[in-house]
Each structure stands twice: as C-alpha cells, then as structure tokens.
Short mmCIF file of the C-alpha atoms (twelve columns), coordinates in Angstrom:
data_MODEL
# 
_entry.id   MODEL 
# 
loop_
_atom_site.group_PDB 
_atom_site.id 
_atom_site.type_symbol 
_atom_site.label_atom_id 
_atom_site.label_alt_id 
_atom_site.label_comp_id 
_atom_site.label_asym_id 
_atom_site.label_seq_id 
_atom_site.Cartn_x 
_atom_site.Cartn_y 
_atom_site.Cartn_z 
_atom_site.pdbx_PDB_model_num 
ATOM 1   C CA . MET A 1   136.916 165.164 -56.063  1 
ATOM 2   C CA . LEU A 2   138.781 162.668 -58.225  1 
ATOM 3   C CA . ASP A 3   141.764 164.180 -60.046  1 
ATOM 4   C CA . GLU A 4   141.380 163.227 -63.729  1 
ATOM 5   C CA . THR A 5   144.415 165.204 -64.910  1 
ATOM 6   C CA . PRO A 6   146.601 162.105 -65.645  1 
ATOM 7   C CA . LYS A 7   143.716 160.480 -67.491  1 
ATOM 8   C CA . ARG A 8   143.102 163.611 -69.548  1 
ATOM 9   C CA . PHE A 9   146.819 163.952 -70.323  1 
ATOM 10  C CA . ASP A 10  146.921 160.373 -71.652  1 
ATOM 11  C CA . ARG A 11  143.837 161.038 -73.777  1 
ATOM 12  C CA . ILE A 12  145.283 164.217 -75.279  1 
ATOM 13  C CA . VAL A 13  148.527 162.426 -76.185  1 
ATOM 14  C CA . ALA A 14  146.501 159.608 -77.750  1 
ATOM 15  C CA . ILE A 15  144.472 162.150 -79.746  1 
ATOM 16  C CA . LEU A 16  147.688 163.675 -81.061  1 
ATOM 17  C CA . ILE A 17  148.958 160.244 -82.135  1 
ATOM 18  C CA . GLN A 18  145.657 159.476 -83.863  1 
ATOM 19  C CA . LEU A 19  145.740 162.799 -85.714  1 
ATOM 20  C CA . GLN A 20  149.086 161.808 -87.167  1 
ATOM 21  C CA . SER A 21  147.848 158.329 -88.125  1 
ATOM 22  C CA . LYS A 22  145.150 159.551 -90.530  1 
ATOM 23  C CA . LYS A 23  144.648 162.367 -92.997  1 
ATOM 24  C CA . ILE A 24  141.344 163.444 -91.437  1 
ATOM 25  C CA . VAL A 25  139.937 162.480 -88.029  1 
ATOM 26  C CA . LYS A 26  136.323 163.227 -87.105  1 
ATOM 27  C CA . ALA A 27  135.436 164.530 -83.657  1 
ATOM 28  C CA . GLN A 28  132.762 161.846 -83.268  1 
ATOM 29  C CA . GLU A 29  135.370 159.177 -84.032  1 
ATOM 30  C CA . LEU A 30  137.525 160.486 -81.171  1 
ATOM 31  C CA . ALA A 31  134.555 160.753 -78.834  1 
ATOM 32  C CA . ASP A 32  133.551 157.144 -79.556  1 
ATOM 33  C CA . ARG A 33  137.085 155.843 -79.040  1 
ATOM 34  C CA . PHE A 34  137.635 157.542 -75.676  1 
ATOM 35  C CA . GLU A 35  133.990 157.304 -74.560  1 
ATOM 36  C CA . VAL A 36  133.681 161.030 -73.834  1 
ATOM 37  C CA . SER A 37  131.401 163.775 -75.103  1 
ATOM 38  C CA . LEU A 38  132.031 165.878 -78.194  1 
ATOM 39  C CA . ARG A 39  132.381 168.864 -75.892  1 
ATOM 40  C CA . THR A 40  135.305 167.144 -74.144  1 
ATOM 41  C CA . ILE A 41  136.985 166.438 -77.493  1 
ATOM 42  C CA . TYR A 42  136.588 170.077 -78.545  1 
ATOM 43  C CA . ARG A 43  138.247 171.134 -75.280  1 
ATOM 44  C CA . ASP A 44  141.131 168.692 -75.770  1 
ATOM 45  C CA . ILE A 45  141.698 169.930 -79.329  1 
ATOM 46  C CA . ARG A 46  141.860 173.525 -78.052  1 
ATOM 47  C CA . THR A 47  144.443 172.383 -75.476  1 
ATOM 48  C CA . LEU A 48  146.613 170.914 -78.229  1 
ATOM 49  C CA . GLU A 49  146.298 174.086 -80.296  1 
ATOM 50  C CA . ALA A 50  147.249 176.227 -77.281  1 
ATOM 51  C CA . SER A 51  150.339 174.024 -76.870  1 
ATOM 52  C CA . GLY A 52  151.499 174.892 -80.360  1 
ATOM 53  C CA . VAL A 53  150.293 171.836 -82.285  1 
ATOM 54  C CA . PRO A 54  149.261 173.058 -85.774  1 
ATOM 55  C CA . ILE A 55  145.747 171.663 -86.200  1 
ATOM 56  C CA . TYR A 56  143.276 172.834 -88.800  1 
ATOM 57  C CA . SER A 57  139.613 171.898 -88.880  1 
ATOM 58  C CA . GLU A 58  136.773 172.043 -91.344  1 
ATOM 59  C CA . ALA A 59  133.153 172.042 -90.219  1 
ATOM 60  C CA . GLY A 60  131.455 168.744 -90.986  1 
ATOM 61  C CA . VAL A 61  134.730 167.117 -92.106  1 
ATOM 62  C CA . GLY A 62  137.131 166.777 -89.169  1 
ATOM 63  C CA . TYR A 63  140.573 167.638 -87.837  1 
ATOM 64  C CA . ALA A 64  144.002 167.271 -89.418  1 
ATOM 65  C CA . LEU A 65  147.606 168.153 -88.626  1 
ATOM 66  C CA . MET A 66  149.348 170.683 -90.832  1 
ATOM 67  C CA . GLU A 67  151.502 169.002 -93.478  1 
ATOM 68  C CA . GLY A 68  155.064 168.413 -92.292  1 
ATOM 69  C CA . TYR A 69  154.308 168.232 -88.552  1 
ATOM 70  C CA . ARG A 70  155.647 165.084 -86.917  1 
ATOM 71  C CA . LEU A 71  155.629 163.656 -83.408  1 
ATOM 72  C CA . PRO A 72  158.854 162.694 -81.677  1 
ATOM 73  C CA . PRO A 73  159.510 158.902 -81.382  1 
ATOM 74  C CA . VAL A 74  156.691 157.096 -79.555  1 
ATOM 75  C CA . MET A 75  157.294 154.663 -76.688  1 
ATOM 76  C CA . PHE A 76  155.059 151.610 -76.595  1 
ATOM 77  C CA . THR A 77  153.481 150.031 -73.529  1 
ATOM 78  C CA . ARG A 78  154.221 146.385 -72.730  1 
ATOM 79  C CA . GLU A 79  150.643 145.461 -73.649  1 
ATOM 80  C CA . GLU A 80  151.102 147.099 -77.066  1 
ATOM 81  C CA . VAL A 81  154.374 145.232 -77.518  1 
ATOM 82  C CA . SER A 82  152.539 141.948 -76.836  1 
ATOM 83  C CA . SER A 83  149.983 142.755 -79.539  1 
ATOM 84  C CA . PHE A 84  152.808 143.009 -82.103  1 
ATOM 85  C CA . ILE A 85  153.524 139.298 -81.688  1 
ATOM 86  C CA . ALA A 86  150.021 138.140 -82.585  1 
ATOM 87  C CA . ALA A 87  149.843 140.616 -85.465  1 
ATOM 88  C CA . GLU A 88  153.184 139.475 -86.883  1 
ATOM 89  C CA . LYS A 89  152.283 135.781 -86.659  1 
ATOM 90  C CA . LEU A 90  148.922 136.411 -88.304  1 
ATOM 91  C CA . MET A 91  150.539 138.340 -91.137  1 
ATOM 92  C CA . GLN A 92  153.028 135.521 -91.704  1 
ATOM 93  C CA . LYS A 93  150.335 132.867 -92.106  1 
ATOM 94  C CA . PHE A 94  147.177 134.610 -93.282  1 
ATOM 95  C CA . THR A 95  148.382 137.058 -95.939  1 
ATOM 96  C CA . ASP A 96  150.133 136.667 -99.249  1 
ATOM 97  C CA . PRO A 97  153.980 136.674 -99.387  1 
ATOM 98  C CA . SER A 98  154.136 140.216 -100.758 1 
ATOM 99  C CA . LEU A 99  152.206 141.808 -97.896  1 
ATOM 100 C CA . GLY A 100 153.982 139.559 -95.416  1 
ATOM 101 C CA . THR A 101 157.359 140.868 -96.588  1 
ATOM 102 C CA . HIS A 102 156.233 144.487 -96.269  1 
ATOM 103 C CA . TYR A 103 154.870 143.842 -92.784  1 
ATOM 104 C CA . ALA A 104 158.106 142.148 -91.699  1 
ATOM 105 C CA . SER A 105 159.983 145.285 -92.783  1 
ATOM 106 C CA . ALA A 106 157.568 147.444 -90.793  1 
ATOM 107 C CA . MET A 107 158.058 145.223 -87.727  1 
ATOM 108 C CA . PHE A 108 161.827 145.747 -87.822  1 
ATOM 109 C CA . LYS A 109 161.186 149.491 -87.667  1 
ATOM 110 C CA . LEU A 110 158.751 149.104 -84.783  1 
ATOM 111 C CA . LYS A 111 161.136 146.875 -82.825  1 
ATOM 112 C CA . SER A 112 163.970 149.332 -83.346  1 
ATOM 113 C CA . VAL A 113 162.311 151.932 -81.094  1 
ATOM 114 C CA . LEU A 114 161.563 149.533 -78.219  1 
ATOM 115 C CA . ARG A 115 163.343 149.740 -74.900  1 
ATOM 116 C CA . SER A 116 165.903 147.002 -74.298  1 
ATOM 117 C CA . THR A 117 163.741 145.373 -71.630  1 
ATOM 118 C CA . ASP A 118 160.763 145.290 -74.032  1 
ATOM 119 C CA . LYS A 119 162.922 143.779 -76.777  1 
ATOM 120 C CA . ASP A 120 163.852 140.968 -74.363  1 
ATOM 121 C CA . TYR A 121 160.191 140.591 -73.393  1 
ATOM 122 C CA . LEU A 122 159.211 140.279 -77.060  1 
ATOM 123 C CA . SER A 123 162.003 137.812 -77.824  1 
ATOM 124 C CA . ASN A 124 161.048 135.568 -74.907  1 
ATOM 125 C CA . ILE A 125 157.507 134.920 -76.065  1 
ATOM 126 C CA . GLU A 126 157.448 135.329 -79.861  1 
ATOM 127 C CA . SER A 127 158.829 131.812 -80.429  1 
ATOM 128 C CA . SER A 128 156.006 130.425 -78.279  1 
ATOM 129 C CA . VAL A 129 153.208 131.707 -80.536  1 
ATOM 130 C CA . VAL A 130 152.316 129.698 -83.649  1 
ATOM 131 C CA . MET A 131 149.512 130.329 -86.161  1 
ATOM 132 C CA . GLN A 132 148.400 127.449 -88.373  1 
ATOM 133 C CA . THR A 133 146.202 127.393 -91.487  1 
ATOM 134 C CA . ALA A 134 144.206 124.368 -92.615  1 
ATOM 135 C CA . GLU A 135 144.483 124.970 -96.361  1 
ATOM 136 C CA . PRO A 136 146.561 127.214 -98.673  1 
ATOM 137 C CA . LEU A 137 144.947 130.643 -98.861  1 
ATOM 138 C CA . PHE A 138 146.596 131.689 -102.133 1 
ATOM 139 C CA . ASN A 139 147.517 129.935 -105.364 1 
ATOM 140 C CA . ASP A 140 151.247 129.550 -106.014 1 
ATOM 141 C CA . GLN A 141 150.755 131.192 -109.417 1 
ATOM 142 C CA . SER A 142 149.415 134.358 -107.760 1 
ATOM 143 C CA . PRO A 143 151.508 135.035 -104.632 1 
ATOM 144 C CA . ASN A 144 150.797 138.788 -104.424 1 
ATOM 145 C CA . THR A 145 147.004 138.688 -104.641 1 
ATOM 146 C CA . LEU A 146 146.151 140.833 -101.599 1 
ATOM 147 C CA . ALA A 147 148.801 143.438 -102.388 1 
ATOM 148 C CA . VAL A 148 147.402 143.924 -105.913 1 
ATOM 149 C CA . LEU A 149 143.827 144.100 -104.616 1 
ATOM 150 C CA . PHE A 150 144.739 146.768 -102.048 1 
ATOM 151 C CA . GLU A 151 146.483 148.856 -104.710 1 
ATOM 152 C CA . SER A 152 143.540 148.488 -107.064 1 
ATOM 153 C CA . ILE A 153 141.003 149.585 -104.447 1 
ATOM 154 C CA . ALA A 154 143.134 152.521 -103.291 1 
ATOM 155 C CA . GLU A 155 143.882 153.795 -106.822 1 
ATOM 156 C CA . LYS A 156 140.479 152.825 -108.317 1 
ATOM 157 C CA . LYS A 157 142.086 150.865 -111.131 1 
ATOM 158 C CA . GLN A 158 140.608 147.700 -112.658 1 
ATOM 159 C CA . ILE A 159 142.400 144.367 -112.379 1 
ATOM 160 C CA . LEU A 160 142.781 141.596 -114.963 1 
ATOM 161 C CA . LEU A 161 141.915 138.321 -113.271 1 
ATOM 162 C CA . SER A 162 142.532 134.715 -114.308 1 
ATOM 163 C CA . TYR A 163 140.066 132.669 -112.277 1 
ATOM 164 C CA . LYS A 164 139.149 128.999 -111.977 1 
ATOM 165 C CA . THR A 165 135.685 128.265 -110.596 1 
ATOM 166 C CA . PHE A 166 134.967 125.387 -108.223 1 
ATOM 167 C CA . ASP A 167 132.714 123.367 -110.537 1 
ATOM 168 C CA . LYS A 168 134.503 123.924 -113.873 1 
ATOM 169 C CA . GLU A 169 137.952 123.093 -115.161 1 
ATOM 170 C CA . GLU A 170 138.127 126.110 -117.467 1 
ATOM 171 C CA . THR A 171 139.930 129.297 -116.515 1 
ATOM 172 C CA . THR A 172 138.299 132.604 -117.403 1 
ATOM 173 C CA . LYS A 173 139.944 135.998 -117.812 1 
ATOM 174 C CA . ARG A 174 137.922 138.995 -116.739 1 
ATOM 175 C CA . ASN A 175 138.275 142.673 -115.872 1 
ATOM 176 C CA . ILE A 176 137.156 143.381 -112.316 1 
ATOM 177 C CA . GLU A 177 136.596 146.521 -110.255 1 
ATOM 178 C CA . PRO A 178 137.368 145.330 -106.672 1 
ATOM 179 C CA . VAL A 179 135.106 146.731 -103.962 1 
ATOM 180 C CA . GLY A 180 136.572 145.102 -100.866 1 
ATOM 181 C CA . VAL A 181 138.366 142.141 -99.289  1 
ATOM 182 C CA . PHE A 182 137.063 139.935 -96.480  1 
ATOM 183 C CA . HIS A 183 137.990 136.749 -94.608  1 
ATOM 184 C CA . ASP A 184 135.312 134.151 -93.975  1 
ATOM 185 C CA . HIS A 185 135.201 130.416 -93.174  1 
ATOM 186 C CA . ASN A 186 139.011 130.115 -93.228  1 
ATOM 187 C CA . ASN A 187 139.343 131.693 -96.678  1 
ATOM 188 C CA . TRP A 188 140.087 135.113 -98.179  1 
ATOM 189 C CA . TYR A 189 137.550 136.521 -100.635 1 
ATOM 190 C CA . PHE A 190 137.118 139.730 -102.541 1 
ATOM 191 C CA . LEU A 191 133.962 141.211 -104.000 1 
ATOM 192 C CA . GLY A 192 134.028 143.197 -107.194 1 
ATOM 193 C CA . TYR A 193 132.124 144.271 -110.283 1 
ATOM 194 C CA . CYS A 194 132.798 141.761 -113.069 1 
ATOM 195 C CA . HIS A 195 132.745 143.227 -116.585 1 
ATOM 196 C CA . LEU A 196 132.418 139.708 -118.027 1 
ATOM 197 C CA . ARG A 197 129.159 139.032 -116.127 1 
ATOM 198 C CA . ASN A 198 128.060 142.679 -115.837 1 
ATOM 199 C CA . ASP A 199 127.299 142.133 -112.171 1 
ATOM 200 C CA . TYR A 200 128.930 141.913 -108.741 1 
ATOM 201 C CA . ARG A 201 130.660 138.642 -107.912 1 
ATOM 202 C CA . GLN A 202 132.680 137.097 -105.079 1 
ATOM 203 C CA . PHE A 203 136.063 135.485 -105.762 1 
ATOM 204 C CA . ARG A 204 138.090 133.153 -103.528 1 
ATOM 205 C CA . THR A 205 141.795 133.940 -103.466 1 
ATOM 206 C CA . ASP A 206 143.037 130.341 -103.668 1 
ATOM 207 C CA . ARG A 207 141.265 129.988 -107.045 1 
ATOM 208 C CA . ILE A 208 143.002 133.027 -108.542 1 
ATOM 209 C CA . LEU A 209 145.619 131.852 -111.036 1 
ATOM 210 C CA . GLY A 210 146.763 135.327 -112.067 1 
ATOM 211 C CA . ILE A 211 146.093 138.920 -111.127 1 
ATOM 212 C CA . LYS A 212 147.491 142.250 -112.259 1 
ATOM 213 C CA . LYS A 213 146.478 145.873 -111.992 1 
ATOM 214 C CA . THR A 214 145.581 147.642 -115.265 1 
ATOM 215 C CA . ASP A 215 145.528 151.297 -116.279 1 
ATOM 216 C CA . CYS A 216 141.730 151.238 -116.721 1 
ATOM 217 C CA . ASP A 217 139.830 153.417 -114.240 1 
ATOM 218 C CA . PHE A 218 136.731 152.254 -112.381 1 
ATOM 219 C CA . THR A 219 133.579 152.897 -114.392 1 
ATOM 220 C CA . ILE A 220 131.211 152.753 -111.400 1 
ATOM 221 C CA . GLU A 221 131.041 154.583 -108.066 1 
ATOM 222 C CA . HIS A 222 130.714 151.573 -105.763 1 
ATOM 223 C CA . ASP A 223 129.071 151.483 -102.341 1 
ATOM 224 C CA . SER A 224 130.909 150.192 -99.278  1 
ATOM 225 C CA . LEU A 225 131.727 146.481 -99.020  1 
ATOM 226 C CA . GLU A 226 129.272 146.048 -96.123  1 
ATOM 227 C CA . THR A 227 126.423 147.234 -98.355  1 
ATOM 228 C CA . TYR A 228 126.931 144.387 -100.821 1 
ATOM 229 C CA . LEU A 229 127.596 141.747 -98.175  1 
ATOM 230 C CA . ASN A 230 124.393 142.680 -96.365  1 
ATOM 231 C CA . LYS A 231 122.453 142.288 -99.612  1 
ATOM 232 C CA . ASN A 232 123.331 138.599 -99.494  1 
ATOM 233 C CA . GLU A 233 120.932 138.294 -96.566  1 
ATOM 234 C CA . THR A 234 118.045 138.550 -99.042  1 
ATOM 235 C CA . ILE A 235 119.022 135.259 -100.749 1 
ATOM 236 C CA . PRO A 236 116.075 132.786 -100.497 1 
ATOM 237 C CA . THR A 237 116.447 130.245 -97.693  1 
ATOM 238 C CA . THR A 238 114.908 126.878 -96.807  1 
ATOM 239 C CA . LYS A 239 113.970 125.859 -93.286  1 
ATOM 240 C CA . VAL A 240 115.817 122.744 -92.110  1 
ATOM 241 C CA . ARG A 241 115.253 120.826 -88.888  1 
ATOM 242 C CA . LEU A 242 117.596 118.096 -87.664  1 
ATOM 243 C CA . LEU A 243 117.406 115.819 -84.614  1 
ATOM 244 C CA . ILE A 244 120.963 115.197 -83.422  1 
ATOM 245 C CA . ASP A 245 122.545 113.007 -80.732  1 
ATOM 246 C CA . LYS A 246 123.742 115.107 -77.813  1 
ATOM 247 C CA . LYS A 247 127.230 113.626 -77.782  1 
ATOM 248 C CA . ILE A 248 128.245 115.206 -81.105  1 
ATOM 249 C CA . VAL A 249 126.462 118.575 -80.877  1 
ATOM 250 C CA . ARG A 250 129.524 120.323 -79.491  1 
ATOM 251 C CA . TYR A 251 131.553 119.263 -82.545  1 
ATOM 252 C CA . LEU A 252 129.150 121.158 -84.801  1 
ATOM 253 C CA . GLU A 253 129.270 124.490 -82.978  1 
ATOM 254 C CA . PHE A 254 131.878 126.053 -85.264  1 
ATOM 255 C CA . GLU A 255 130.597 125.036 -88.707  1 
ATOM 256 C CA . ARG A 256 126.865 125.303 -88.068  1 
ATOM 257 C CA . LYS A 257 126.947 129.105 -88.344  1 
ATOM 258 C CA . TYR A 258 128.000 128.776 -91.979  1 
ATOM 259 C CA . HIS A 259 124.884 126.765 -92.780  1 
ATOM 260 C CA . GLY A 260 122.244 129.173 -91.459  1 
ATOM 261 C CA . TYR A 261 121.991 127.981 -87.844  1 
ATOM 262 C CA . VAL A 262 119.030 129.624 -86.057  1 
ATOM 263 C CA . SER A 263 118.249 127.834 -82.804  1 
ATOM 264 C CA . GLU A 264 118.184 124.552 -80.872  1 
ATOM 265 C CA . LYS A 265 116.117 122.834 -78.186  1 
ATOM 266 C CA . GLU A 266 116.221 119.530 -76.321  1 
ATOM 267 C CA . ILE A 267 113.633 116.871 -77.203  1 
ATOM 268 C CA . ASN A 268 113.639 113.472 -75.468  1 
ATOM 269 C CA . GLY A 269 117.364 113.564 -74.766  1 
ATOM 270 C CA . LYS A 270 118.334 114.741 -78.244  1 
ATOM 271 C CA . ILE A 271 118.899 118.196 -79.718  1 
ATOM 272 C CA . GLU A 272 116.650 119.608 -82.407  1 
ATOM 273 C CA . MET A 273 118.504 122.206 -84.499  1 
ATOM 274 C CA . THR A 274 116.820 124.652 -86.848  1 
ATOM 275 C CA . PHE A 275 118.571 126.224 -89.845  1 
ATOM 276 C CA . MET A 276 117.588 128.680 -92.551  1 
ATOM 277 C CA . CYS A 277 119.699 127.181 -95.319  1 
ATOM 278 C CA . ARG A 278 120.820 128.951 -98.519  1 
ATOM 279 C CA . ASP A 279 122.322 125.908 -100.245 1 
ATOM 280 C CA . ILE A 280 119.943 123.003 -99.808  1 
ATOM 281 C CA . ASP A 281 121.158 121.165 -102.919 1 
ATOM 282 C CA . SER A 282 124.908 121.001 -102.372 1 
ATOM 283 C CA . GLY A 283 126.573 122.564 -99.335  1 
ATOM 284 C CA . PHE A 284 124.146 121.511 -96.601  1 
ATOM 285 C CA . PRO A 285 123.605 117.835 -97.576  1 
ATOM 286 C CA . ARG A 286 127.354 117.319 -97.982  1 
ATOM 287 C CA . TRP A 287 127.935 118.824 -94.532  1 
ATOM 288 C CA . PHE A 288 125.147 116.660 -93.097  1 
ATOM 289 C CA . LEU A 289 126.805 113.486 -94.387  1 
ATOM 290 C CA . MET A 290 129.798 114.198 -92.128  1 
ATOM 291 C CA . PHE A 291 127.675 113.377 -89.068  1 
ATOM 292 C CA . GLY A 292 124.564 111.823 -90.619  1 
ATOM 293 C CA . ASP A 293 124.902 108.546 -88.686  1 
ATOM 294 C CA . TYR A 294 124.163 110.558 -85.534  1 
ATOM 295 C CA . ALA A 295 121.303 112.651 -86.903  1 
ATOM 296 C CA . THR A 296 117.825 112.522 -88.451  1 
ATOM 297 C CA . ILE A 297 116.408 114.954 -91.019  1 
ATOM 298 C CA . LEU A 298 112.995 116.121 -89.818  1 
ATOM 299 C CA . GLU A 299 112.370 118.516 -92.713  1 
ATOM 300 C CA . PRO A 300 112.330 119.295 -95.597  1 
ATOM 301 C CA . GLU A 301 111.651 116.206 -97.672  1 
ATOM 302 C CA . SER A 302 113.815 117.604 -100.492 1 
ATOM 303 C CA . LEU A 303 116.885 117.433 -98.229  1 
ATOM 304 C CA . LYS A 304 116.239 113.741 -97.546  1 
ATOM 305 C CA . VAL A 305 115.968 113.062 -101.278 1 
ATOM 306 C CA . ARG A 306 119.140 115.002 -102.109 1 
ATOM 307 C CA . THR A 307 121.106 113.280 -99.329  1 
ATOM 308 C CA . LEU A 308 120.028 109.851 -100.620 1 
ATOM 309 C CA . GLU A 309 121.153 110.858 -104.125 1 
ATOM 310 C CA . LEU A 310 124.622 111.727 -102.844 1 
ATOM 311 C CA . LEU A 311 124.807 108.475 -100.888 1 
ATOM 312 C CA . GLU A 312 123.870 106.521 -104.022 1 
ATOM 313 C CA . VAL A 313 126.608 108.263 -106.030 1 
ATOM 314 C CA . ASN A 314 129.138 107.330 -103.341 1 
ATOM 315 C CA . ARG A 315 127.853 103.755 -103.156 1 
ATOM 316 C CA . LYS A 316 128.347 103.242 -106.883 1 
ATOM 317 C CA . ARG A 317 131.874 104.600 -106.743 1 
ATOM 318 C CA . LEU A 318 132.784 102.220 -103.941 1 
ATOM 319 C CA . LEU A 319 131.599 99.111  -105.800 1 
# 
C-alpha cells in the first residue's frame, strides 16, 4: 500500500498556512484546493487541533485561528520563488504607482526570508523578465487610482470621481459606489453605481482625471462584480459574417474575441467568420477597416453602409 504520510503532512502544513492567510476559511474551499473529500479535511483539522493549534469553527461558516496565533517563518520552494518574479514585474507595469510602491515594500520582506541560494537564483533571472504595456493604464493626474478604489470597496465608502468620456471633451464630477475592478482588453476598468446617472456604469482608469475617497457610506447593498458583468451578456447583438483571406486570419485571433467572435469555417480557400456583434455602428466597422482590403462583408447590409460612411469621412479628410 502506498504510504501517503509525506503527502498528508504537506497538506496539513499548507492548511495551517491558509488558515493564517484569511480570517475565515471554509472546509469546502480547502477540499477544492487539495482535491480531497470534506471528510479528509475534517480529519486534518482534528490533527492540527490535537497538535495544539488553536482553531475554532462555526457550523456553516468555516474555520479560523485564534487571534494572536502566528506561524514561525515560512520557507519558500524554488518554484514559489520563481513566481515572485512574474508577480513583481506585473505589479510594476500593470498597477498604479501607489500600489506598486506598497508591493515593492512587501517584496523586500519576502526576499528577506529566502535562503542565500534562492536569493542568488532570484537575482540571476529577475533582470531577464520584462513586462511591457501598449498604452498608459492610468492618467498622470490620478496616479493612485487602484489604491483608492480598493480602499473604497473594502470600507464601503463612496468616491468622488472626475471623469472624461471618450466621445466628449467635458469632464464630469460624480459620486460613485465602486463594486469591483477588472482588467480587460489591455485596460483597467471599474464598475460602480453612479449617483449622477442613478445606474451602474463602467469607467476606464486612463480616463480618470481625479479620484478621492469620501466619508459618505454606500447607500446600496451591491451584488458581486461577476453578477453585473454577466448581465452585459443580455445586450442586443447583431449577426456578422465576414469572408477573409487565409493569410491574415492568424493576425486576428487575439482581437476577434472582443468583437463577439462565434465560429469559423473554410469556404473555397477562404475563411468565413461569424460574430455576434454588440457595437455594429462604431467599434466593429472601425476594426474591420484595419484589414478590410483582405475581407468581404457578407452580412448585414447595415455594416456595409456604415463602413462606407467611415471611408467617405476619411476620404474627405485626405483631400
């Protein structure tokens, strides 16, 4: 019979570390992480308790360590050390300066507990990893955007936002109750309840000209961020079919998903792509013009008309 004692020991230590990382940890969460049954988790928890670890539990809530209990210093594996590099580089390039500074401070603390050999290992490869961004993710006038949003969400305090929309030159000021932050299509966004519009809105961080937390409490009990993002799937769509030269199809693989890509099939040596498009008047025709000399619009007729309108505007400007 296979001896699983080392494996179980590693799991129990990992459970103890996870208990210290959060205020409450659910048994199902542990079972899912380690891919074991709830019964196994219950047995491991009893083992920790028998070893003198002060754990208290509440039925239907989860497990927690007694306040004041701390683990001795933790040693990291080499694989975990490697993950620090990618995380640090990502934080340097894809977050605002405020959060980046806090993370850099945290990294110094993490590196301080590494073995000498692991410090050398980290030093040898960290200069060989570079993260690059295509466009600025934050406005220079609002360098601490993410930090303020995180504080607002955690403390349930409204923010005062100065925001410049894409199609208007005016800047509006509005009180917002942030629900959550997400990264999509190379940009940071946050979704929140706008008291100016009396509805939920999305905001792009590079268009934020000013942001500060207020003393005003949230007035609404908001659902999770995923709930509101999933609601966007109900936005009306238009079926689009394009016939595209094979030689450029591979260059469209990344961006097509942002325009409602559904499927593709080969027809007479070319590729027919089908989309369910949400923005038939602006976003899709402008994207199409990037490769339109290699493609034909099969449907709808309205997309052909709109594309010709944009071409005519460009033609007049070039004269």
